[in-house]
C-alpha positions in Angstrom: -0.1 -0.1 -0.1 1.5 3.4 -1.1 1.1 6.5 1.0 -1.0 8.1 -1.5 -3.7 5.1 -1.4 -3.3 5.3 2.6 -4.1 9.0 2.5 -7.1 8.4 0.1 -8.7 5.5 2.2 -8.1 7.3 5.5 -10.4 10.3 4.7 -12.9 7.2 4.3 -12.1 5.7 7.7 -9.9 3.1 6.6 -6.9 2.0 8.8 -3.9 -0.1 8.1 -2.7 -2.5 10.9 0.5 -4.6 10.0 0.6 -8.2 11.2 4.5 -8.4 11.3 5.6 -5.1 12.2 4.2 -2.7 15.0 2.3 -0.2 12.6 -1.2 0.5 13.3 -2.4 3.6 11.8 -5.3 4.0 14.1 -2.7 5.6 16.6 -0.6 8.5 16.6 2.6 6.6 17.0 1.3 4.2 14.1 0.8 7.0 11.7 4.5 8.4 12.7 5.7 4.9 11.9 3.8 4.8 8.6 5.2 8.3 7.6 8.8 7.3 8.6 8.6 4.0 6.4 7.3 6.1 3.6 10.4 8.8 4.0 12.9 6.2 4.3 11.6 4.6 1.0 11.6 7.7 -0.7 15.1 8.5 0.5 16.3 5.2 -0.8 14.7 5.7 -4.0 16.6 9.0 -4.5 19.8 7.2 -3.6 19.2 4.6 -6.2 18.6 7.4 -9.0 21.6 9.1 -8.1 23.8 6.2 -8.1 22.5 5.0 -11.3 23.1 8.7 -12.9 26.7 8.6 -11.5 27.4 5.2 -13.1 25.9 6.1 -16.3 27.9 9.1 -16.5 31.3 7.0 -15.4 30.2 4.4 -18.2 29.8 7.2 -21.1 33.1 8.7 -20.0 34.8 5.3 -20.6 33.3 5.3 -23.9 30.4 2.8 -23.1 27.5 3.1 -25.6 24.1 2.9 -24.1 20.9 1.3 -25.3 20.0 -1.3 -27.5 22.4 -2.7 -30.2 21.1 -2.1 -33.7 19.7 -5.2 -35.4 18.9 -3.8 -38.5 21.0 -2.2 -41.2 20.0 0.1 -44.1 
């Protein structure tokens, strides 16, 4: 469940309770935990994007060609 799905459903009175973690969005602590999980996921996604961009830049600097190889010739 993404955070946007949670916020859309929370206006309807729907709550999330994890069976394996201590997350229950009916309590203030549970809502805070849910937000922290979302923040960490967003941070990890940003870090992955930065590392990928840096890796591609290094590869291009070494002369690596990106993309699919051409299969058809004219």
